[in-house]
C-alpha positions as CSV (number, residue, x, y, z in Angstrom):
1,M,0.0,0.0,0.0
2,P,1.5,3.3,-1.1
3,R,2.6,5.7,1.7
4,A,0.5,8.8,2.1
5,I,2.2,12.0,1.0
6,T,1.8,15.0,3.2
7,I,1.9,18.3,1.3
8,V,3.4,21.1,3.4
9,K,2.5,24.6,2.4
10,K,5.3,27.1,2.0
11,P,5.2,29.9,4.6
12,P,4.2,33.2,3.0
13,K,7.2,35.3,1.9
14,L,7.8,38.1,4.4
15,E,7.9,41.4,2.7
16,Q,11.2,43.2,3.5
17,K,10.8,46.7,4.9
18,K,12.2,49.6,3.0
19,R,15.4,50.9,4.7
20,V,14.9,54.6,5.1
21,A,17.3,57.3,6.2
22,A,17.1,61.1,6.4
23,Y,19.6,63.9,5.8
24,A,19.5,67.2,7.6
25,R,21.8,70.3,7.5
26,V,22.0,73.8,8.8
27,S,24.4,76.4,7.3
28,S,25.3,78.3,10.5
29,G,26.9,77.4,13.8
30,K,24.6,79.7,15.8
31,D,22.6,78.2,18.7
32,A,19.3,78.9,17.0
33,M,20.4,77.0,13.9
34,L,21.8,74.1,16.0
35,H,18.5,73.9,17.8
36,S,16.8,73.7,14.4
37,L,19.1,70.9,13.4
38,S,18.2,69.0,16.6
39,A,14.5,69.5,15.8
40,Q,15.0,68.1,12.3
41,V,16.8,65.0,13.6
42,S,14.0,64.4,16.1
43,Y,11.3,65.0,13.4
44,Y,12.8,62.6,10.9
45,S,13.5,59.9,13.5
46,T,9.9,60.0,14.6
47,L,8.6,60.1,11.0
48,I,10.5,57.0,9.8
49,Q,10.0,54.9,12.9
50,N,6.2,55.5,12.9
51,H,5.9,54.2,9.3
52,D,5.0,50.5,9.4
53,D,6.6,49.7,6.1
54,W,9.9,51.4,6.8
55,F,13.0,50.3,8.7
56,Y,14.8,53.1,10.5
57,A,18.3,53.4,8.9
58,G,19.3,56.6,10.8
59,V,19.5,60.3,10.4
60,Y,22.6,61.9,8.9
61,A,23.2,65.5,10.0
62,D,25.8,68.2,9.3
63,E,26.0,71.5,11.2
64,A,27.7,74.8,10.1
65,K,28.4,73.5,6.6
66,T,27.3,75.0,3.3
67,G,25.4,73.1,0.7
68,T,28.1,73.7,-1.9
69,K,30.8,71.7,-0.1
70,E,31.3,68.0,-0.8
71,S,33.4,67.6,2.4
72,R,30.4,67.4,4.8
73,P,31.3,64.4,7.0
74,D,27.8,63.0,7.5
75,F,26.9,63.6,3.9
76,Q,29.9,61.6,2.9
77,R,29.0,58.9,5.4
78,L,25.5,58.8,3.9
79,I,27.0,58.3,0.4
80,A,29.2,55.5,1.6
81,D,26.3,53.7,3.3
82,C,24.2,54.0,0.1
83,R,27.0,52.7,-2.0
84,A,27.3,49.7,0.5
85,G,23.6,48.8,-0.1
86,K,22.5,49.7,3.5
87,I,19.8,52.2,2.5
88,D,16.8,52.1,0.1
89,M,15.5,55.7,0.4
90,V,16.7,59.0,1.7
91,I,14.4,61.8,2.9
92,T,15.6,65.4,3.0
93,K,13.8,68.7,3.4
94,S,14.7,70.4,0.1
95,I,17.1,70.5,-2.8
96,S,19.0,73.4,-1.2
97,R,19.5,71.4,2.0
98,F,20.9,68.5,0.0
99,A,23.2,70.6,-2.3
100,R,23.2,74.0,-4.0
101,N,25.7,73.1,-6.6
102,T,23.7,71.7,-9.6
103,V,26.6,69.5,-10.8
104,T,27.2,68.0,-7.3
105,L,23.4,67.4,-6.8
106,L,22.8,65.7,-10.1
107,Q,25.9,63.5,-9.9
108,T,25.0,62.4,-6.4
109,V,21.4,61.6,-7.3
110,R,22.5,59.7,-10.4
111,D,24.9,57.7,-8.2
112,F,22.1,57.0,-5.8
113,R,19.8,55.8,-8.6
114,A,22.6,53.5,-9.9
115,W,22.7,52.0,-6.4
116,G,18.9,51.6,-6.2
117,V,18.4,54.4,-3.7
118,D,15.5,56.8,-4.1
119,V,15.8,60.4,-2.7
120,F,12.6,62.2,-1.7
121,F,12.7,66.1,-1.4
122,E,9.8,67.1,0.9
123,D,9.3,70.7,-0.1
124,Q,9.4,70.0,-3.8
125,N,7.5,66.7,-3.4
126,I,9.9,65.0,-5.8
127,H,11.0,61.3,-5.9
128,T,14.2,61.0,-7.9
129,E,13.2,57.5,-9.1
130,S,10.2,59.0,-10.9
131,S,10.4,59.6,-14.7
132,D,10.3,63.4,-14.5
133,G,12.3,63.6,-11.3
134,E,15.7,64.5,-12.8
135,L,14.3,67.2,-15.2
136,M,12.5,69.0,-12.3
137,M,15.6,68.6,-10.1
138,T,17.8,70.2,-12.8
139,I,15.5,73.2,-13.0
140,L,15.1,73.6,-9.2
141,A,18.8,73.0,-8.5
142,S,19.6,75.8,-10.9
143,Y,17.4,78.1,-8.9
144,A,19.1,77.0,-5.7
145,Q,22.5,77.6,-7.1
146,E,21.5,81.1,-8.3
147,E,20.1,81.7,-4.8
148,S,23.5,80.7,-3.4
149,R,25.3,83.1,-5.8
150,S,22.9,86.0,-4.9
151,A,23.5,85.4,-1.2
152,S,27.2,85.3,-1.8
153,E,27.1,88.7,-3.7
154,N,25.0,90.3,-0.9
155,Q,27.5,89.0,1.7
156,K,30.4,90.5,-0.4
157,W,28.6,93.8,-0.5
158,R,28.2,93.9,3.2
159,I,31.8,93.0,3.8
160,K,33.0,95.7,1.3
161,R,31.0,98.3,3.2
162,N,32.4,97.2,6.5
163,F,36.0,97.3,5.0
164,E,35.3,100.9,3.8
165,D,34.2,101.9,7.2
166,G,37.2,100.2,8.9
167,I,35.2,97.5,10.6
168,P,37.2,94.2,11.0
169,W,35.9,91.0,9.5
170,T,36.8,88.6,12.4
171,G,37.0,88.8,16.1
172,V,39.2,85.6,16.5
173,M,42.4,87.2,17.7
174,L,44.5,86.8,20.9
175,G,44.4,90.1,22.9
176,Y,41.1,91.5,21.6
177,R,37.4,90.9,21.6
178,L,35.2,92.3,18.9
179,K,32.4,94.5,20.4
180,N,30.0,96.6,18.3
181,G,32.4,96.5,15.3
182,R,35.5,97.6,17.3
183,Y,38.3,95.7,19.0
184,E,38.6,96.0,22.8
185,I,41.7,94.9,24.6
186,V,41.7,91.9,26.9
187,P,44.4,92.8,29.4
188,E,45.6,89.3,30.4
189,E,45.8,88.3,26.7
190,A,47.6,91.5,25.8
191,D,50.3,90.7,28.3
192,L,50.9,87.4,26.5
193,V,51.2,89.3,23.2
194,H,53.8,91.6,24.8
195,R,55.7,88.6,26.1
196,I,55.8,86.9,22.7
197,Y,57.1,90.1,21.0
198,S,59.6,90.8,23.8
199,E,61.1,87.2,23.8
200,Y,61.4,87.2,20.0
201,L,63.3,90.5,20.0
202,S,65.5,89.1,22.8
203,G,66.6,86.3,20.5
204,S,64.1,83.4,21.0
205,G,62.7,81.6,18.1
206,Y,59.1,80.4,17.5
207,H,59.8,77.0,18.9
208,N,61.4,78.2,22.2
209,I,58.7,80.8,22.7
210,A,55.9,78.2,22.3
211,K,57.8,75.7,24.5
212,G,58.1,78.3,27.3
213,L,54.4,79.1,27.2
214,N,53.5,75.4,27.3
215,E,55.9,74.7,30.1
216,D,54.4,77.6,32.1
217,G,51.0,75.9,31.7
218,I,49.6,78.8,29.6
219,T,47.2,77.7,26.9
220,S,46.2,79.6,23.7
221,R,42.9,81.5,23.5
222,F,41.1,78.2,22.6
223,D,42.8,76.2,25.4
224,K,45.2,74.5,23.0
225,Q,49.0,74.0,23.2
226,W,51.1,76.6,21.6
227,G,52.9,75.8,18.3
228,Q,55.4,77.6,16.0
229,T,52.7,78.5,13.4
230,T,50.6,80.3,16.0
231,I,53.6,82.3,17.3
232,S,54.6,83.3,13.8
233,K,51.0,84.6,13.0
234,I,50.9,86.7,16.2
235,L,54.3,88.2,15.3
236,S,53.0,89.2,11.9
237,N,49.6,90.5,12.9
238,Y,49.4,94.2,11.9
239,A,46.2,94.7,13.9
240,Y,48.2,94.8,17.1
241,T,49.5,98.2,16.1
242,G,45.9,99.7,16.4
243,N,45.5,99.8,12.6
244,L,43.8,97.4,10.2
245,L,44.8,96.1,6.7
246,L,41.6,94.6,5.4
247,Q,40.7,92.2,2.5
248,K,44.1,90.4,2.6
249,T,42.2,87.3,1.5
250,F,39.0,86.7,-0.5
251,R,36.7,83.8,-1.6
252,E,37.3,82.4,-5.1
253,N,33.6,82.1,-5.8
254,H,30.3,81.0,-4.3
255,I,30.6,77.4,-5.4
256,T,34.2,76.4,-4.3
257,K,34.3,79.0,-1.4
258,K,38.1,78.5,-1.5
259,T,40.0,81.2,0.4
260,L,42.8,82.9,-1.7
261,I,45.5,85.4,-0.7
262,N,44.8,88.8,-2.2
263,K,47.7,89.5,-4.6
264,G,46.1,92.5,-6.2
265,E,42.9,90.9,-7.6
266,L,40.8,93.1,-5.2
267,P,41.5,96.4,-3.4
268,M,42.9,96.4,0.1
269,Y,41.7,98.8,2.7
270,H,44.0,100.5,5.3
271,A,42.2,101.9,8.3
272,E,44.3,103.9,10.8
273,N,43.7,104.1,14.6
274,T,40.6,101.9,14.6
275,H,41.3,100.6,18.1
276,D,43.8,100.7,20.9
277,A,47.2,99.3,20.1
278,I,48.9,96.5,22.1
279,I,52.2,96.8,20.2
280,D,53.7,100.1,19.2
281,M,54.6,100.6,15.5
282,E,58.4,100.7,16.2
283,T,58.3,97.4,18.0
284,F,56.2,95.8,15.3
285,Q,58.5,97.0,12.5
286,A,61.5,95.8,14.5
287,V,60.0,92.3,14.7
288,Q,59.3,92.3,10.9
289,E,62.9,93.3,10.2
290,E,64.2,90.6,12.5
291,K,61.9,88.0,10.9
292,A,63.3,89.0,7.5
293,R,66.9,88.9,8.7
294,R,66.5,85.4,10.2
295,A,64.7,84.1,7.1
296,A,67.5,85.4,4.9
297,R,70.0,83.6,7.1
298,F,68.1,80.4,7.0
299,L,67.7,80.6,3.2
300,K,71.4,80.9,2.8
301,K,72.0,77.7,4.8
302,S,69.2,75.8,3.2
303,A,70.1,72.7,1.3
304,P,68.1,69.9,-0.4
305,R,66.6,67.6,2.1
306,K,68.6,64.4,2.4
307,I,66.7,61.1,2.2
308,Y,68.4,58.4,4.4
309,S,67.7,54.7,4.4
310,F,65.2,54.9,7.3
311,T,63.5,58.2,6.3
312,S,59.7,58.0,6.7
313,L,60.0,54.3,7.7
314,L,60.3,54.5,11.5
315,V,57.0,55.2,13.3
316,C,56.8,56.0,17.1
317,D,54.3,53.7,18.8
318,S,53.8,56.3,21.6
319,C,52.7,59.3,19.5
320,G,52.5,58.2,15.9
321,K,55.2,60.6,14.6
322,N,58.0,59.6,12.3
323,Y,61.6,59.2,13.5
324,R,64.3,61.5,12.1
325,R,68.0,61.2,11.8
326,K,70.1,63.3,14.2
327,I,73.9,63.7,14.6
328,T,75.1,63.5,18.2
329,R,78.5,63.4,19.9
330,T,78.3,59.6,19.8
331,G,77.4,59.5,16.2
332,P,74.1,59.4,14.2
333,V,70.9,58.3,15.9
334,W,67.2,58.1,15.0
335,V,64.9,60.0,17.3
336,C,61.1,60.5,17.4
337,G,60.1,63.9,16.0
338,T,57.9,64.7,19.0
339,F,60.6,63.8,21.5
340,N,63.1,65.9,19.6
341,S,60.9,68.9,19.3
342,V,58.9,68.9,22.6
343,G,60.8,66.6,24.9
344,K,60.3,63.5,27.1
345,A,57.3,65.0,29.0
346,V,55.2,64.6,25.8
347,C,56.7,61.5,24.3
348,A,58.9,59.2,26.4
349,S,60.4,57.3,23.4
350,K,64.1,56.4,23.1
351,Q,66.6,57.3,20.4
352,I,68.2,54.4,18.5
353,P,71.8,54.5,17.4
354,E,72.0,54.1,13.6
355,E,74.7,51.5,13.9
356,T,72.3,49.3,16.0
357,L,69.4,49.9,13.7
358,N,71.5,48.8,10.7
359,A,72.6,45.6,12.4
360,V,69.1,44.6,13.6
361,T,67.6,45.4,10.2
362,A,70.3,43.3,8.4
363,E,69.4,40.4,10.6
364,V,65.7,40.7,9.9
365,L,66.3,40.9,6.1
366,G,68.7,37.9,6.3
367,K,71.6,40.0,5.0
368,H,75.2,40.3,6.2
369,D,75.0,44.0,5.4
370,F,71.5,45.3,4.5
371,T,71.1,47.6,1.5
372,R,68.8,50.5,1.1
373,E,67.2,48.8,-2.0
374,A,66.4,45.7,0.0
375,L,65.0,47.7,2.9
376,R,62.7,49.8,0.7
377,S,61.5,47.0,-1.4
378,R,60.5,44.6,1.4
379,I,59.7,46.8,4.5
380,K,56.5,48.9,4.6
381,N,57.3,50.5,8.0
382,I,59.0,49.8,11.3
383,V,57.1,50.6,14.6
384,V,59.3,51.6,17.4
385,C,57.8,50.5,20.8
386,N,58.8,51.0,24.4
387,G,61.1,48.4,25.8
388,N,63.5,48.6,22.9
389,M,61.1,46.7,20.6
390,L,61.0,47.0,16.9
391,I,58.1,45.7,14.8
392,Y,59.0,45.2,11.1
393,R,56.0,45.3,8.9
394,F,56.7,43.8,5.4
395,Q,55.1,44.7,2.2
396,D,53.4,41.3,2.0
397,G,51.5,41.9,5.3
398,S,53.7,39.8,7.6
399,E,55.5,41.1,10.7
400,V,58.7,40.4,12.6
401,T,59.5,41.6,16.1
402,R,63.0,42.3,17.3
403,K,64.6,43.7,20.5
404,W,67.6,45.9,20.3
405,K,70.2,46.4,23.0
406,D,71.4,49.7,24.4
407,R,75.1,50.5,23.8
408,S,77.4,50.1,26.8
409,R,79.2,53.2,28.0
410,S,82.4,52.1,26.4
411,Q,80.7,51.6,23.1
412,S,79.2,55.1,23.3
413,W,82.6,56.7,23.3
414,T,83.9,57.8,19.9
415,D,87.7,57.9,19.1
416,E,87.5,61.7,19.4
417,M,85.9,61.5,22.9
418,K,88.5,59.0,24.0
419,E,91.3,61.2,22.8
420,A,89.8,64.2,24.5
421,A,89.6,62.3,27.8
422,R,93.3,61.2,27.5
423,Q,94.4,64.8,26.9
424,K,92.5,65.9,30.1
425,V,94.3,63.2,32.1
426,L,97.7,64.2,30.8
427,E,96.9,67.9,31.6
428,R,96.1,67.0,35.2
429,R,99.3,65.0,35.6
430,N,101.4,67.9,34.4
């Protein structure tokens, strides 16, 4: 008797929810705008999660960024996730929030369509996957770009009027605060400016001035460590004389918004006695002359940068900086750039004698005497760790770890040092 066959029905295919994300942006860092951004994020989160057919894929938000820039971090993250197939649809308020550059907008939307991602613009009620979506977007994006150009021209007109009236463009400067269009001195910061100018004229360089301020526990206006670039800018800032030289830079255009140095393309404005001076004109001129003198002396001694066998290969495990070659009394050594510039308090790494480094590397490469060609062709980088450890990372992805030994005191003495010591002994006997 044949066995009965039981027919099992297939379970109904579950319909996959559409993965929906949102993009929000505000173009100003002011508190009101940031509050608006927070409200947008909350609105989109609620909207998506309350839709039964949608799966919440997150809200991507950028603050204080313009729509014409492609470097918006969350916008770039959104693009990466769409490319990776993590999102099916993106909701955004309007075309101008998404991008004001027509070329950028259309290229991005076309990429999204190629990845199967639909973009919905709420204000315009446009789905990009619809047949007439791209035509309408082209027209509307052109209007958005023209709006950006018009806003840019209005801003330039306001800036020009301020320049003509001697009103500074920015209030971000040590020693002053901008109040009602005029710089007012901050006494404690003005003392720091005086100190920097005084130390420079006394012979100190940018590095030593910055190092002294850091060692004294004094931070910059924005609570950061001092660096050579910051010191140089302070020593070149004409505004400390109580006068202003305006429009030294300008924006290339409303699309790239690239800042360029004004080399005569636009007029500059010189406004005298616009605010109280921190540095008198004689001191300021003396500093500029000293800067020029030191620069000329440096240029005379400048020479092409030498590339040694280990240049750009040695990486400090403590701070991430590259090691550099340095000549000492005991011969050439390799030392971490941070340790060499700032000291042990910031990076407690050790210097490695070049002779020791050559010997260990030759052993790792299986050579009696290693060659630069073999080193460069096989080694990707060498991580220098505490405890005299070296991690050799090869081009093929493999790693080898070696420990190097410190030189004994006798090994650290060069022939010249030994001869000098002998002469001192002879002098004492005589």
